[in-house]
Backbone and ligand atoms as CSV (ligand in chain L), in Angstrom:
chain,resi,resn,atom,element,x,y,z
A,1,UNK,N,N,38.846,25.301,56.627
A,1,UNK,CA,C,39.967,25.689,55.500
A,1,UNK,C,C,40.163,24.676,54.496
A,2,UNK,N,N,40.151,23.640,54.854
A,2,UNK,CA,C,40.604,22.351,54.040
A,2,UNK,C,C,39.215,22.155,53.146
A,3,UNK,N,N,38.071,22.206,53.809
A,3,UNK,CA,C,36.800,21.905,53.073
A,3,UNK,C,C,36.472,23.089,52.226
A,4,UNK,N,N,36.714,24.271,52.538
A,4,UNK,CA,C,36.481,25.416,51.678
A,4,UNK,C,C,37.273,25.370,50.410
A,5,UNK,N,N,38.548,24.897,50.404
A,5,UNK,CA,C,39.418,24.562,49.297
A,5,UNK,C,C,38.799,23.733,48.365
A,6,UNK,N,N,38.198,22.434,49.033
A,6,UNK,CA,C,37.676,21.452,48.276
A,6,UNK,C,C,36.467,21.843,47.340
A,7,UNK,N,N,35.626,22.508,48.299
A,7,UNK,CA,C,34.447,23.324,47.655
A,7,UNK,C,C,34.970,24.279,46.210
A,8,UNK,N,N,35.870,24.871,46.663
A,8,UNK,CA,C,36.294,25.794,45.495
A,8,UNK,C,C,36.768,24.942,44.025
A,9,UNK,N,N,37.413,23.999,44.681
A,9,UNK,CA,C,37.948,23.198,43.471
A,9,UNK,C,C,36.701,22.518,42.669
A,10,UNK,N,N,35.774,21.967,43.369
A,10,UNK,CA,C,34.715,21.510,42.684
A,10,UNK,C,C,33.959,22.451,41.956
A,11,UNK,N,N,33.940,23.643,42.232
A,11,UNK,CA,C,33.232,24.646,41.554
A,11,UNK,C,C,33.580,25.017,40.246
A,12,UNK,N,N,35.197,24.725,40.089
A,12,UNK,CA,C,35.782,25.180,38.739
A,12,UNK,C,C,35.390,24.072,37.802
A,13,UNK,N,N,34.633,24.488,36.709
A,13,UNK,CA,C,34.136,23.357,36.014
A,13,UNK,C,C,35.486,23.186,34.722
A,14,UNK,N,N,36.294,22.477,35.010
A,14,UNK,CA,C,37.303,22.311,34.319
A,14,UNK,C,C,37.237,21.342,32.984
A,15,UNK,N,N,36.032,20.437,33.259
A,15,UNK,CA,C,35.539,19.934,31.976
A,15,UNK,C,C,34.433,20.565,31.211
A,16,UNK,N,N,33.979,21.648,31.732
A,16,UNK,CA,C,32.800,22.279,31.012
A,16,UNK,C,C,33.292,22.642,29.367
A,17,UNK,N,N,34.639,23.107,29.423
A,17,UNK,CA,C,35.012,23.425,27.856
A,17,UNK,C,C,34.751,22.191,27.095
A,18,UNK,N,N,35.125,21.080,27.335
A,18,UNK,CA,C,34.914,19.770,26.664
A,18,UNK,C,C,33.678,19.635,26.418
A,19,UNK,N,N,32.665,19.686,27.351
A,19,UNK,CA,C,31.439,19.291,27.299
A,19,UNK,C,C,30.755,20.238,26.308
A,20,UNK,N,N,31.311,21.597,26.579
A,20,UNK,CA,C,30.663,22.506,25.299
A,20,UNK,C,C,30.946,22.467,23.865
A,21,UNK,N,N,32.423,21.848,23.929
A,21,UNK,CA,C,32.736,21.489,22.667
A,21,UNK,C,C,31.971,20.373,21.778
A,22,UNK,N,N,31.814,19.419,22.804
A,22,UNK,CA,C,31.124,18.158,22.373
A,22,UNK,C,C,29.761,18.374,22.021
A,23,UNK,N,N,29.055,19.270,22.643
A,23,UNK,CA,C,27.507,19.910,22.443
A,23,UNK,C,C,27.685,20.241,20.922
A,24,UNK,N,N,28.911,21.295,20.912
A,24,UNK,CA,C,28.823,22.046,19.444
A,24,UNK,C,C,29.162,21.179,18.393
A,25,UNK,N,N,29.920,20.113,18.562
A,25,UNK,CA,C,30.170,19.275,17.460
A,25,UNK,C,C,28.975,18.444,17.261
A,26,UNK,N,N,28.155,17.924,18.086
A,26,UNK,CA,C,27.120,17.035,18.064
A,26,UNK,C,C,25.876,17.975,17.164
A,27,UNK,N,N,25.980,19.248,17.665
A,27,UNK,CA,C,24.684,20.039,16.935
A,27,UNK,C,C,25.192,20.355,15.557
A,28,UNK,N,N,26.681,20.502,15.295
A,28,UNK,CA,C,27.134,20.652,13.909
A,28,UNK,C,C,26.628,19.386,12.857
A,29,UNK,N,N,27.026,18.244,13.383
A,29,UNK,CA,C,26.711,17.065,12.968
A,29,UNK,C,C,25.393,16.713,12.478
A,30,UNK,N,N,24.285,17.400,13.355
A,30,UNK,CA,C,22.941,17.135,13.257
A,30,UNK,C,C,22.539,18.143,12.189
A,31,UNK,N,N,23.001,19.197,12.218
A,31,UNK,CA,C,22.812,20.281,11.137
A,31,UNK,C,C,22.990,19.766,9.885
A,32,UNK,N,N,24.197,19.320,9.695
A,32,UNK,CA,C,24.635,18.994,8.210
A,32,UNK,C,C,24.004,17.665,7.883
A,33,UNK,N,N,23.536,16.697,8.664
A,33,UNK,CA,C,22.875,15.333,8.199
A,33,UNK,C,C,21.420,15.961,7.764
A,34,UNK,N,N,20.675,16.937,8.750
A,34,UNK,CA,C,19.589,17.038,8.124
A,34,UNK,C,C,19.298,17.839,6.922
A,35,UNK,N,N,20.454,18.763,6.689
A,35,UNK,CA,C,20.409,19.336,5.252
A,35,UNK,C,C,20.482,18.498,4.317
A,36,UNK,N,N,21.471,17.390,4.408
A,36,UNK,CA,C,21.651,17.038,3.257
A,36,UNK,C,C,20.394,15.913,2.867
A,37,UNK,N,N,19.593,15.551,3.915
A,37,UNK,CA,C,18.740,14.685,3.629
A,37,UNK,C,C,17.497,15.329,2.795
A,38,UNK,N,N,17.424,16.689,3.298
A,38,UNK,CA,C,16.338,17.483,2.727
A,38,UNK,C,C,16.835,17.770,1.205
A,39,UNK,N,N,17.968,17.749,0.818
A,39,UNK,CA,C,18.464,18.060,-0.371
A,39,UNK,C,C,18.138,16.874,-1.280
A,40,UNK,N,N,18.250,15.738,-0.696
A,40,UNK,CA,C,17.960,14.554,-1.705
A,40,UNK,C,C,16.473,14.284,-1.898
A,41,UNK,N,N,15.746,14.861,-0.746
A,41,UNK,CA,C,14.300,14.911,-1.004
A,41,UNK,C,C,13.793,15.736,-2.049
A,42,UNK,N,N,14.430,16.890,-2.264
A,42,UNK,CA,C,14.207,17.802,-3.352
A,42,UNK,C,C,14.284,17.208,-4.643
A,43,UNK,N,N,15.624,16.554,-4.647
A,43,UNK,CA,C,16.002,15.703,-5.895
A,43,UNK,C,C,14.783,14.755,-6.523
A,44,UNK,N,N,14.508,14.149,-5.381
A,44,UNK,CA,C,13.548,13.070,-5.928
A,44,UNK,C,C,12.177,13.538,-6.323
A,45,UNK,N,N,12.016,14.854,-5.941
A,45,UNK,CA,C,10.484,15.333,-6.406
A,45,UNK,C,C,10.774,16.043,-7.778
A,46,UNK,N,N,12.145,16.354,-8.057
A,46,UNK,CA,C,12.287,17.262,-9.298
A,46,UNK,C,C,11.733,16.530,-10.553
A,47,UNK,N,N,12.107,15.238,-11.026
A,47,UNK,CA,C,11.463,14.945,-12.131
A,47,UNK,C,C,10.023,15.140,-12.541
A,48,UNK,N,N,9.245,15.189,-11.698
A,48,UNK,CA,C,7.739,15.329,-11.650
A,48,UNK,C,C,7.487,16.660,-12.489
A,49,UNK,N,N,8.401,17.695,-12.129
A,49,UNK,CA,C,7.951,19.177,-12.514
A,49,UNK,C,C,8.738,19.282,-13.784
A,50,UNK,N,N,9.643,18.442,-14.183
A,50,UNK,CA,C,10.510,18.838,-15.216
A,50,UNK,C,C,9.774,18.036,-16.479
A,51,UNK,N,N,8.577,17.474,-16.281
A,51,UNK,CA,C,7.895,17.022,-17.514
A,51,UNK,C,C,7.351,18.096,-18.387
A,52,UNK,N,N,7.297,19.296,-18.080
A,52,UNK,CA,C,6.737,20.100,-18.749
A,52,UNK,C,C,7.636,20.748,-19.928
A,53,UNK,N,N,8.913,21.147,-19.779
A,53,UNK,CA,C,9.789,21.602,-21.047
A,53,UNK,C,C,10.020,20.409,-21.911
A,54,UNK,N,N,9.445,20.543,-23.091
A,54,UNK,CA,C,9.693,19.590,-24.134
A,54,UNK,C,C,10.816,19.795,-25.232
A,55,UNK,N,N,11.854,20.383,-24.592
A,55,UNK,CA,C,13.049,20.583,-25.265
A,55,UNK,C,C,13.981,19.215,-25.214
A,56,UNK,N,N,15.022,19.484,-25.974
A,56,UNK,CA,C,15.979,18.203,-26.038
A,56,UNK,C,C,16.904,18.231,-24.781
A,57,UNK,N,N,17.136,19.327,-24.080
A,57,UNK,CA,C,17.752,19.363,-22.817
A,57,UNK,C,C,17.170,18.781,-21.721
A,58,UNK,N,N,15.756,18.101,-21.703
A,58,UNK,CA,C,15.097,17.620,-20.628
A,58,UNK,C,C,15.838,16.138,-20.433
A,59,UNK,N,N,16.766,15.721,-21.390
A,59,UNK,CA,C,16.831,14.377,-21.332
A,59,UNK,C,C,17.740,14.038,-19.878
A,60,UNK,N,N,18.444,15.061,-19.391
A,60,UNK,CA,C,19.100,14.821,-18.257
A,60,UNK,C,C,18.289,14.778,-17.021
A,61,UNK,N,N,16.901,14.980,-17.232
A,61,UNK,CA,C,16.082,15.059,-16.153
A,61,UNK,C,C,15.833,13.585,-15.436
A,62,UNK,N,N,15.464,12.760,-16.093
A,62,UNK,CA,C,15.506,11.374,-15.592
A,62,UNK,C,C,15.953,10.226,-16.670
A,63,UNK,N,N,16.467,9.253,-16.132
A,63,UNK,CA,C,17.188,8.276,-17.031
A,63,UNK,C,C,16.578,6.963,-16.438
A,64,UNK,N,N,15.927,5.974,-17.323
A,64,UNK,CA,C,15.523,4.790,-16.960
A,64,UNK,C,C,16.392,3.523,-17.699
A,65,UNK,N,N,16.692,2.668,-16.966
A,65,UNK,CA,C,17.591,1.611,-17.011
A,65,UNK,C,C,16.832,0.360,-17.592
A,66,UNK,N,N,17.329,-0.306,-18.824
A,66,UNK,CA,C,16.528,-1.546,-19.243
A,66,UNK,C,C,18.280,-2.485,-19.501
A,67,UNK,N,N,18.221,-3.622,-18.810
A,67,UNK,CA,C,19.238,-4.411,-18.761
A,67,UNK,C,C,19.271,-5.556,-19.766
A,68,UNK,N,N,20.084,-5.734,-20.507
A,68,UNK,CA,C,20.057,-6.915,-21.457
A,68,UNK,C,C,21.012,-8.005,-20.829
A,69,UNK,N,N,20.199,-9.183,-20.461
A,69,UNK,CA,C,20.939,-10.207,-19.746
A,69,UNK,C,C,20.603,-11.519,-19.967
A,70,UNK,N,N,21.230,-12.725,-19.759
A,70,UNK,CA,C,20.896,-13.915,-20.061
A,70,UNK,C,C,20.200,-14.643,-18.848
A,71,UNK,N,N,19.151,-15.452,-18.876
A,71,UNK,CA,C,18.496,-16.199,-18.092
A,71,UNK,C,C,18.105,-17.416,-18.734
A,72,UNK,N,N,18.505,-18.450,-18.039
A,72,UNK,CA,C,18.240,-19.944,-18.566
A,72,UNK,C,C,18.509,-19.991,-20.146
A,73,UNK,N,N,19.748,-19.688,-20.615
A,73,UNK,CA,C,20.192,-19.785,-21.872
A,73,UNK,C,C,19.341,-18.753,-22.794
A,74,UNK,N,N,18.551,-17.974,-22.387
A,74,UNK,CA,C,17.923,-17.098,-23.169
A,74,UNK,C,C,18.211,-15.666,-22.933
A,75,UNK,N,N,18.393,-14.943,-23.885
A,75,UNK,CA,C,18.735,-13.553,-23.818
A,75,UNK,C,C,17.452,-12.610,-23.660
A,76,UNK,N,N,17.249,-11.562,-22.897
A,76,UNK,CA,C,16.226,-10.856,-22.729
A,76,UNK,C,C,16.220,-9.542,-22.296
A,77,UNK,N,N,15.363,-8.726,-22.434
A,77,UNK,CA,C,15.392,-7.194,-21.747
A,77,UNK,C,C,14.542,-7.185,-20.309
A,78,UNK,N,N,15.262,-6.678,-19.485
A,78,UNK,CA,C,14.783,-6.573,-18.287
A,78,UNK,C,C,14.647,-5.098,-17.711
A,79,UNK,N,N,13.516,-4.372,-17.432
A,79,UNK,CA,C,12.078,-5.243,-17.659
A,79,UNK,C,C,11.746,-5.234,-19.108
A,80,UNK,N,N,10.995,-6.051,-19.565
A,80,UNK,CA,C,10.523,-6.492,-20.776
A,80,UNK,C,C,9.554,-5.301,-21.161
A,81,UNK,N,N,8.782,-4.862,-20.163
A,81,UNK,CA,C,7.988,-3.731,-20.399
A,81,UNK,C,C,8.513,-2.697,-19.381
A,82,UNK,N,N,8.552,-1.501,-19.831
A,82,UNK,CA,C,8.963,-0.350,-18.975
A,82,UNK,C,C,8.130,0.845,-19.325
A,83,UNK,N,N,7.487,1.453,-18.286
A,83,UNK,CA,C,6.565,2.518,-18.382
A,83,UNK,C,C,7.475,3.756,-17.949
A,84,UNK,N,N,7.589,4.695,-18.850
A,84,UNK,CA,C,8.338,6.072,-18.374
A,84,UNK,C,C,7.515,7.251,-18.780
A,85,UNK,N,N,7.915,8.301,-18.312
A,85,UNK,CA,C,7.236,9.445,-18.502
A,85,UNK,C,C,7.889,10.400,-19.810
A,86,UNK,N,N,7.132,11.099,-20.524
A,86,UNK,CA,C,7.519,11.685,-21.739
A,86,UNK,C,C,8.855,12.613,-21.298
A,87,UNK,N,N,9.963,12.560,-22.143
A,87,UNK,CA,C,11.197,13.135,-21.783
A,87,UNK,C,C,12.119,12.426,-20.968
A,88,UNK,N,N,11.821,11.089,-20.745
A,88,UNK,CA,C,12.665,10.400,-20.086
A,88,UNK,C,C,13.781,9.773,-20.944
A,89,UNK,N,N,15.026,9.663,-20.627
A,89,UNK,CA,C,16.015,8.995,-21.350
A,89,UNK,C,C,16.169,7.574,-21.176
A,90,UNK,N,N,16.022,6.556,-22.043
A,90,UNK,CA,C,16.067,4.989,-21.563
A,90,UNK,C,C,17.513,4.660,-22.156
A,91,UNK,N,N,18.219,3.873,-21.121
A,91,UNK,CA,C,19.392,3.419,-21.498
A,91,UNK,C,C,19.447,1.922,-21.385
A,92,UNK,N,N,19.861,1.201,-22.507
A,92,UNK,CA,C,19.863,-0.228,-22.538
A,92,UNK,C,C,21.212,-0.393,-22.190
A,93,UNK,N,N,21.632,-1.320,-21.458
A,93,UNK,CA,C,22.938,-1.919,-21.182
A,93,UNK,C,C,23.153,-3.293,-21.401
A,94,UNK,N,N,24.243,-3.778,-21.925
A,94,UNK,CA,C,24.427,-5.152,-22.178
A,94,UNK,C,C,25.278,-5.892,-21.309
A,95,UNK,N,N,24.699,-6.658,-20.350
A,95,UNK,CA,C,25.357,-7.334,-19.331
A,95,UNK,C,C,25.523,-8.610,-19.888
A,96,UNK,N,N,25.157,-9.067,-20.930
A,96,UNK,CA,C,25.270,-10.545,-21.724
A,96,UNK,C,C,26.661,-10.614,-22.145
A,97,UNK,N,N,26.971,-11.567,-22.645
A,97,UNK,CA,C,28.212,-12.184,-23.535
A,97,UNK,C,C,27.897,-12.124,-24.961
A,98,UNK,N,N,26.885,-11.637,-25.377
A,98,UNK,CA,C,26.563,-11.794,-26.890
A,98,UNK,C,C,26.156,-10.235,-27.308
A,99,UNK,N,N,26.330,-10.052,-28.544
A,99,UNK,CA,C,25.971,-8.747,-29.174
A,99,UNK,C,C,24.510,-8.585,-29.265
A,100,UNK,N,N,23.727,-7.365,-29.247
A,100,UNK,CA,C,22.341,-7.472,-29.406
A,100,UNK,C,C,22.116,-6.011,-30.147
A,101,UNK,N,N,20.673,-5.882,-30.607
A,101,UNK,CA,C,20.298,-4.503,-30.921
A,101,UNK,C,C,19.161,-4.101,-30.378
A,102,UNK,N,N,18.684,-2.838,-30.243
A,102,UNK,CA,C,17.595,-2.486,-29.915
A,102,UNK,C,C,16.600,-1.811,-31.153
A,103,UNK,N,N,15.915,-2.503,-31.621
A,103,UNK,CA,C,15.258,-2.116,-32.975
A,103,UNK,C,C,13.693,-2.218,-33.014
A,104,UNK,N,N,13.180,-1.007,-33.268
A,104,UNK,CA,C,11.883,-0.901,-33.431
A,104,UNK,C,C,11.130,-2.065,-34.140
A,105,UNK,N,N,9.836,-2.643,-33.538
A,105,UNK,CA,C,9.126,-3.535,-34.700
A,105,UNK,C,C,8.737,-2.810,-35.957
A,106,UNK,N,N,8.534,-1.308,-35.565
A,106,UNK,CA,C,7.773,-0.728,-36.927
A,106,UNK,C,C,8.899,-0.358,-37.772
A,107,UNK,N,N,10.084,-0.689,-37.430
A,107,UNK,CA,C,11.256,-0.123,-38.215
A,107,UNK,C,C,11.673,1.480,-37.986
A,108,UNK,N,N,10.895,2.094,-37.015
A,108,UNK,CA,C,11.223,3.366,-36.880
A,108,UNK,C,C,11.647,3.575,-35.502
A,109,UNK,N,N,11.867,4.910,-35.005
A,109,UNK,CA,C,12.225,5.393,-33.523
A,109,UNK,C,C,13.464,4.525,-33.213
A,110,UNK,N,N,13.357,3.438,-32.851
A,110,UNK,CA,C,14.649,2.779,-32.428
A,110,UNK,C,C,15.240,2.125,-33.407
A,111,UNK,N,N,16.592,2.331,-33.445
A,111,UNK,CA,C,17.452,1.660,-34.448
A,111,UNK,C,C,18.753,1.669,-33.954
A,112,UNK,N,N,19.222,0.898,-33.022
A,112,UNK,CA,C,20.573,1.047,-32.461
A,112,UNK,C,C,21.578,0.345,-33.410
A,113,UNK,N,N,22.703,0.577,-33.525
A,113,UNK,CA,C,23.710,-0.453,-33.980
A,113,UNK,C,C,23.828,-1.514,-33.161
A,114,UNK,N,N,24.924,-2.569,-33.261
A,114,UNK,CA,C,25.336,-3.585,-32.506
A,114,UNK,C,C,25.675,-3.008,-31.143
A,115,UNK,N,N,25.083,-3.537,-30.107
A,115,UNK,CA,C,25.456,-3.224,-28.673
A,115,UNK,C,C,26.395,-4.236,-28.333
A,116,UNK,N,N,27.654,-3.860,-27.803
A,116,UNK,CA,C,28.773,-4.599,-27.699
A,116,UNK,C,C,28.361,-5.522,-26.510
A,117,UNK,N,N,29.042,-6.743,-26.244
A,117,UNK,CA,C,28.665,-7.397,-25.075
A,117,UNK,C,C,29.628,-7.143,-23.881
A,118,UNK,N,N,29.178,-7.501,-22.887
A,118,UNK,CA,C,29.813,-7.021,-21.508
A,118,UNK,C,C,29.941,-5.411,-21.525
A,119,UNK,N,N,28.880,-4.604,-21.363
A,119,UNK,CA,C,29.046,-3.231,-21.054
A,119,UNK,C,C,28.430,-2.264,-22.144
A,120,UNK,N,N,28.468,-2.877,-23.285
A,120,UNK,CA,C,27.834,-1.716,-24.352
A,120,UNK,C,C,26.584,-1.181,-24.025
A,121,UNK,N,N,26.249,0.115,-24.414
A,121,UNK,CA,C,25.031,0.593,-24.219
A,121,UNK,C,C,24.419,1.319,-25.162
A,122,UNK,N,N,23.253,1.457,-25.161
A,122,UNK,CA,C,22.491,2.261,-26.111
A,122,UNK,C,C,21.429,3.194,-25.560
A,123,UNK,N,N,21.184,4.512,-25.757
A,123,UNK,CA,C,20.244,5.148,-25.357
A,123,UNK,C,C,19.496,5.961,-26.147
A,124,UNK,N,N,18.265,6.245,-25.667
A,124,UNK,CA,C,17.307,7.092,-26.561
A,124,UNK,C,C,16.145,7.898,-25.659
A,125,UNK,N,N,16.009,9.142,-26.050
A,125,UNK,CA,C,15.017,9.981,-25.158
A,125,UNK,C,C,13.781,9.944,-26.044
A,126,UNK,N,N,12.651,9.549,-25.187
A,126,UNK,CA,C,11.487,9.305,-25.593
A,126,UNK,C,C,10.723,10.734,-25.408
A,127,UNK,N,N,10.707,11.461,-26.576
A,127,UNK,CA,C,10.061,12.801,-26.586
A,127,UNK,C,C,8.475,12.928,-27.022
A,128,UNK,N,N,7.955,11.616,-27.296
A,128,UNK,CA,C,6.300,11.561,-27.739
A,128,UNK,C,C,5.938,10.289,-26.923
A,129,UNK,N,N,4.764,10.680,-26.453
A,129,UNK,CA,C,3.916,9.313,-25.860
A,129,UNK,C,C,3.521,8.340,-26.610
A,130,UNK,N,N,3.195,7.214,-26.277
A,130,UNK,CA,C,3.022,5.819,-27.107
A,130,UNK,C,C,3.667,4.653,-26.740
A,131,UNK,N,N,3.251,3.602,-27.286
A,131,UNK,CA,C,3.874,2.310,-27.110
A,131,UNK,C,C,4.788,1.904,-28.154
A,132,UNK,N,N,5.878,1.765,-27.698
A,132,UNK,CA,C,6.976,1.389,-28.653
A,132,UNK,C,C,7.434,0.018,-28.457
A,133,UNK,N,N,7.075,-0.952,-29.205
A,133,UNK,CA,C,7.625,-2.384,-29.444
A,133,UNK,C,C,8.901,-2.551,-29.999
A,134,UNK,N,N,9.709,-3.319,-29.220
A,134,UNK,CA,C,10.987,-3.618,-30.003
A,134,UNK,C,C,11.669,-4.866,-30.048
A,135,UNK,N,N,12.554,-5.143,-30.568
A,135,UNK,CA,C,13.325,-6.526,-30.628
A,135,UNK,C,C,14.769,-6.361,-30.850
A,136,UNK,N,N,15.284,-7.673,-30.810
A,136,UNK,CA,C,16.632,-7.601,-31.064
A,136,UNK,C,C,17.046,-8.420,-32.497
A,137,UNK,N,N,17.767,-7.626,-33.268
A,137,UNK,CA,C,17.683,-8.378,-34.834
A,137,UNK,C,C,18.742,-9.614,-34.613
A,138,UNK,N,N,19.427,-9.712,-33.767
A,138,UNK,CA,C,20.421,-10.913,-33.564
A,138,UNK,C,C,19.678,-12.001,-33.049
A,139,UNK,N,N,18.566,-11.567,-32.050
A,139,UNK,CA,C,17.938,-12.703,-31.530
A,139,UNK,C,C,16.590,-12.356,-31.574
A,140,UNK,N,N,15.724,-12.785,-32.736
A,140,UNK,CA,C,14.455,-12.024,-32.980
A,140,UNK,C,C,13.306,-12.643,-31.794
A,141,UNK,N,N,13.882,-13.542,-31.101
A,141,UNK,CA,C,12.931,-13.788,-29.795
A,141,UNK,C,C,12.904,-12.792,-28.699
A,142,UNK,N,N,13.982,-12.184,-28.832
A,142,UNK,CA,C,13.966,-10.980,-27.608
A,142,UNK,C,C,13.047,-9.786,-28.037
A,143,UNK,N,N,12.185,-9.649,-27.088
A,143,UNK,CA,C,11.251,-8.476,-27.289
A,143,UNK,C,C,11.003,-7.591,-26.264
A,144,UNK,N,N,10.774,-6.494,-26.138
A,144,UNK,CA,C,10.527,-5.707,-25.252
A,144,UNK,C,C,9.675,-4.331,-25.683
A,145,UNK,N,N,9.118,-3.670,-24.746
A,145,UNK,CA,C,8.050,-2.636,-24.808
A,145,UNK,C,C,8.361,-1.477,-24.155
A,146,UNK,N,N,8.414,-0.287,-24.556
A,146,UNK,CA,C,8.659,1.112,-23.942
A,146,UNK,C,C,7.284,1.757,-23.756
A,147,UNK,N,N,6.799,1.799,-22.827
A,147,UNK,CA,C,5.452,2.587,-22.753
A,147,UNK,C,C,5.669,4.056,-22.228
A,148,UNK,N,N,5.487,5.286,-23.019
A,148,UNK,CA,C,5.592,6.692,-22.816
A,148,UNK,C,C,4.372,7.202,-22.399
A,149,UNK,N,N,4.288,7.523,-21.210
A,149,UNK,CA,C,3.021,8.437,-20.657
A,149,UNK,C,C,3.252,9.831,-20.718
A,150,UNK,N,N,2.243,10.578,-20.817
A,150,UNK,CA,C,2.218,12.040,-20.691
A,150,UNK,C,C,1.985,12.620,-21.886
L,1,CU,CU,CU,19.922,-10.320,-28.879
């Protein structure tokens, strides 16, 4: 009698509801994690295919950064030479304490106004392939090159 009651009690899976709920939660987490990582993988491959449209709206397809900073009392563009695909928007950001410009050596294409110290930016979307050399009119020793491929 007693042992029968004990057996019955052990047969009742009072914890099974918690276990099932836990498994469902884990499954839910796993699903959302894998779906978000596949989304970012798709985003990473997107810029390759957006090289085809040569319109002005392709500017938001990809953005490349050039930082203007000071190293050993010299200002410079980093990277000094940047290679991008056609249609890429390049953004210069001034992280130094001095004003600068981004000015084409040829006098065309790049002609920023003064880029303010500590956070000023200038951006340009390159729609034609080629090699664009530029400098800063405030500090003529500052030189940079943008190579546009495609
Ligand atoms: Cu400068």
